[in-house]
N, C-alpha and C positions, 0 to 999 in steps of 0.2 A: 378898687384899685385906682390910684390917682392917675391925672393926666401924664404926669411926668414919668410914671413907671410905664405906662402904655407907650410913651414916646421913647423910653429906653429900650423897650422890648423890640419896637419897630426899627430902631436904630440898629440894635444887635442883628435882627433877622434880615436887614436890608444889607448890611455890611458884609465885605469878603473876607472870609477866615484866613488870615495871613501867617498865623503863628500859632504855636502851642499855647502860648499866653492867651490867645483869643478863644481857644476852645476851652480852657479852664475858666475864662471870664463867663462864658455861657453856661457852664455847668453851675457855677457859683451863683449866676444871677438867677437861675431857675430854683436854686435850692434857698433863696435868700428869705423868703417870707414863709415862716412856718407856725403851725398851730399845734400845740401838743395834744396827743391822745396816747393812751398806753400801747407801745409797740409800734406806733405809727407816727407819721409827721405829715402835715400837709404841704405840699409843693405846689406853688403856682404853676399853672399850665398843666400839671399832671393830677393833681388832686392828691388824695390820701395814699402814702406808700408806706410799706413796712419800713421801720427805723434802721433795719441793717442793709437796706437796699442802696446802692450808690448811682449818682447820677454821671453820665459821661455823654459827649457827643458822639453820634454814630459813627462818624469817621475815626474816632479814638478806639472804637470796639472792633471795627472791621478795616481792611485796606481793599481799595479798588485796585484790581490788576489792571496795568497800563501796557501800551503797545500792542500792535496789531500784526498779524500774520497772514500770509497769502494763502487762502483756502485752495488755489488751484495747484499748489505744491504738496509733495509728499514731505512729512507725514500727514499734514493738515488735511488734504483732500480726502483721506480716508477716515477722519474722525467724525464723531456725531456733532453736527451742527445745530444748536438750539435757537429757534427763533420765537419771537413774541407768540405767534399762533400757536406753538408747540405747547405752551403752559396753559393750564385751565385757570380760568378767572377765580381768584379768591381761595382756591383749595391748595395750591402748592404742587399740584399734580402735574409731571409731565406726561403729555398725551402720546407723543411718539418719538422715535429716535431714527433720524435719517442723516446719512453722512454728507459732508459738504459737496463731495463729488456727484451724489444722487441728486442734490438740490441744484447742481450747476452753480455754485457760489463764485463769485468773482471778485468783490471787494473785499478789503481787510475786514479780519475778525479778531474777536478777542479769545485768548487761550483761557480755559479755567481747568482747576484741577478737581479730583474727587474730594468731596467734602466742601466745596465752596458754594455758595448761595449765587444763583443767576438771578437778578433783578431787572425787570422791564422798566425802563425809564420813560418810555412814551405813554400815553394815556393812562396815568397813574391811579385813575379811578377804577381801572380793570383790575387792580390788584394782583399782578402777576409775578410770582416770584417762585423759585423752586430749589430744593437742596438736592445737588447732583452727587451720584455715587460712581462716577467715571471721569476721566479727563476727555476734555472735548473742546469745542469751539462754541462761542456764541455771537449773535448778532451785534452789529455796532449800536443798536438800539437797546442793548441790555448791558447792565454792569455786571462783572464777576466779582463778587465780594467775599472775601477770605477773612474768616473769624481770627482775631488775635489770640495770644495764648490766654487761657483763663476766660474765654468767652466761647459759649457753646454755639455752633452755628444753627442747631435746631431752635434754640431759644430765639435767635436772631430772626429766623425764618418767621416765627410767629409774630415777632414785633412788626416785621414788615408786612405781614398779612393782616394785622390788627387794626381796630378802629382808629386808634390814635395816629399812627403813622400814615394811614391812608387819607384822613382829614387834613393832616398836615401837608402830604404831597399834593393833595389836590387844591389846598389853598395856595401854595407857593406857585403851582402851574396856572392858577387863575390869575395870581398877581403879575405873572410875566406874561401873561396873554398866549403862552404856548404850551399845549398839553404835552408837557414832558418835565421832569425834574432833572436838574444837573448836579455836579459834584459839589458846587458851592452851596446849593440849597440842601443837599443830603447832609453836608457838614454841620448845618444849623439845627440838625434835629437831635434832641436830647433823649438818649435812652435811659431808663431806669433798670439797673442791672442788680439781680439777686446775687447772692453768694454763688460761686461756681457750680457747687454740688446741686444747688436748688435749681440753677439753669438746666443743668443735665437731667435732672428728675422731670422739670416741666417738658423739656424736649422729648423724653422717654414717653411721657404721657401722651403728648400729642402724636407722636409716632405710633403709638399703639392705636390711636384713633384712625390715623392714615392707613394703617395695616389692615383694619376693620374695613375702611371705604374701599382699599384696594381689593380685598377679597369680594366685597360686593359688587364692585365693577366687573370682576372677572366672572361672577354669576349671571351679572346682567348680560355681559356680552355673550354668554354661553345660550342664554335664553333667546337674545335677539337672533342668533344665528339659527337656533333650533326654530323659532317662528318663521324665519326666512325660509328655511328647508321645507318646514311644514307646508306652508302657504304655496311655495313653487311646485311642490308635488301635488298638493290637492286641488289647486286651482286649474291645473292643466290636465287633470285626470289621470296623471301617472300613478297616483294612489287612489284607490276607490274604497268607499265605505262598502262593507260586505252587504248590506241590505240593498244597496243600489248598484251592484256590480253589473248587472244585465240591463241597466236603464242607458238610453242613449244620450249621447251630447249632440246639440246641433249649433248651426252658425246663425247668429242673429245680427241685424243691424241695431245699434244702440237706439235708433229711432224708432224702433219696433217695440221696444221695452221702456222707453222713456219719452217724456213730452217736457216741453219748457213751461215754468211758471214764470209769468210775468207781472204779478199783482203789484200794484205800487199805491202811494197814498196811505200807508199805514204807519204814520207816525206815532201812533198809540202803542206799538209794540217795541219791545226792548232791541238794543243794536247789538247785533251779534258779529263775531268775527271767525274767520276760518284760517286756521294755522295748522302746519304740517306736523307740530309737536302736540298740540293741545285738542285738535279737532275744532269743532264748532262751540264757542264759548260765548258769553257775554262779555262785551267789550270793556265794561267797567271792572271785570275780574283780572284783566291783564296787566301787567307792570309796564304799561306803555302809553305814550301821549296819544290822546285822541285828537285825530286829524280829520275825522268825518266832517262832512259839510254841515252848516247849520240848518240849511233847507234840505229835508230828508225825503221830500215828496216823491223823488223818482227812485229812493231804496226799494229794493225787491223783497217781497215777502218770502220767508222760508218756513215751511211748516214741519211738525215733528214727522220724521220718516223721509223728508226730501234729502237729496243730496246737493250741496252748493260747492262749486268748484271755482278757483280763482282763474279766471278766463287766461290771464297772463302768465299764470304759473302752473297750469295743468300739465305741461311737459315735465315739470318736477313733481308731480303726484300731490299738489296741493288742493285736497278735497276732503269731504267727511259728511256724515250723516248727521242731521239736527236731531237733538232731542227735545226741542221746544219751540214754541212760536215765536218769530222774531224777524227783523229785518236786517239785510245785508247791503254792502255797497253795489252799486251798479256795475262794479268792477268783477263781480261775481257772476256766474251762471246758475240759475236754480233748476235741478231736474225733479221731476215727480215720477217715481216708479209705476209702470203699467202692470198688467198680467203677465205673467210669465217669468218676472225677475224677483227674487228677494233682495231688498235693499241693503241688507247687512252683507250677503255674499258679494254685491256690487262693490260696496265699500272696499272690501278687502281686496277684489279683483282690479280696482282703479289704482291700488297701491303697488301691485306687482311689477317687477321691472320690464317685463315684456309688454304689457299693457301701457305702462307710461311712456316706453319708447314709441308705442303706436300713437300715443297722443302727441308727442313730438312731431311725429311725421305729419302729421294732420293740422298742426299748429302753422299758422300764417304769420309771415313777417321775415325781414332779412337778416336780423340779429337777435341774439337772446333776448335783448332789452325789450324788442317790440314783437315777439312772438305772442300769438294769442289763439285760442282755440274756441270759436264760436259754436252756438249750438248747431248751426247749419252744417259745420263739418263734423262735429261731434256725433251727429245722429247718422253720419255716413259709415262710421267705424264698425268693422264687423269682428265679433269676438265669439269664440266657441264656449258655451256653457251648457250645463246639465238642462235636459228638457224639463226634468221634474224639479218643481219649485221646492218641494220637501227635500231633495238630495241638496239643493242649494242651501237651505235651512240648517241641515245637519253640518254640512261643511263650515257654515258661518258659526256654529256652536263651537266647532272645535277650535276654530281660529280665535273666536273670541275669548274662550277659556284661556288659551296660550297667551292672548295679549293682556288678559286681566292679570294673569300671573306675572308677566314682564312689568306691567305698570305699578303692582304692588311692591316688586323689588326696586323700582325706581323710586317710589315713594319712600320707601325705607331710607334710600340713599339721601333724599332730600331731607328728612328727618335727622339722620346721622349727622349730616353735613352741618345742619343748623345747630345741633347739640354741640359739635366740636367748636363751631365759632364762638358759641357762647362761652364755653369752657376755656377757649384759647384766651379770650378776652380777660377773664377773671385771674386765669393763672399769670399772665404777662403784667397785669396791673397790680398783683398781689392781694387781690380782693379773696383769692383762695390761696391758702399756703399748702404745701405739700410735706408729708412726713418724710424726712430723710432718713430716719433710722431704718426703713425697710426698702432701701435701694435695690437690694437683691431679692426682695419678695414681691408679692402681688402689688401692684400699684394702687395707692390709696391717697385720698385727698382729704383735707380737713378745711372747714371754713372758718376763716379767722373771725375773731369776736368783733 
């Protein structure tokens, strides 16, 4: 690509779309350099596209609803108000529906109709957009996008969640130095549109994957509820295992069944991290920046079977059992089980709401950001547990099995979501073409040559 062409592109992207002629100029510019391949053409910025696909600026495919309403008045106060944190990142899933009145909304909001796409314009790297099936309101940080005639909203949703648009949105937000995308920048994005029937078929396919994800989500929610109920009843003795029905439970101070490990200077061991979601894992397996200190001489050793907890977040239940030798930040406290406690039973106990609340009561600090539970306070906490360690182990076995089943479903969701993202990219770029003859039959896809 020549410097003049680059300059021309930059000029077009930086300019304000003032008219329909400007939109057409953008589409023509993107379609001006082609290289022939049977049934495909190569378009700069977008790569190879099916020859029957057309190019159009995004705002020629959708309208942005304008004008705000007062969410304190009827009928708006009774409508569902969608905010950025109500939409799951990257999936198009709406996480909850809460009315404007329930949220205490006071500033102006946008109205949307059933069938609109609600797109979050702030922090575009989060990829938050959802296709709504009801009339409602959305935050002023979101755009209600209404697909024009002969444009499928389901296809546009796939475009907005796709790699190409996300890369574009992130690039313009970086260019402006503000983590958001505005109407002018949206207008600059060129969409490759298949024929309408193909758009609908692609939307139908993606909708089928969404339906499968929704069913899996419902199953996961059911198993989470089952695990919570099971843990609540078994960890309090409300439900007893028949073999131990006559065994007594007793009150112990945590200092009677745990001691603190304070071993340092073990820089030869891998760095571990404790998270509420993943337990204790190696830091280098997490998709996060390593902010650990270069000098790890004061980092604490955690051995297999130890429980490490985040001293400043134990009131939120952030603790886990380690399965390997490693070191953790001094921000953690490492506990070693003594006689009379099964560490897996203790790990489940430390996650129960009643015990987490007790950790909160014993944490010291004036506000949540400064609360901490030092071992000196931890060891004073009294809990009621089975006297029999064997009973503790059997309870842990039941809860471990329920947890493993839940984790399996969560893994299935991760795999399914990854598959959907890959398929979505191939469909909305034309890499995979759909068979239109079977619109009313089973969904089938075929790979273009």
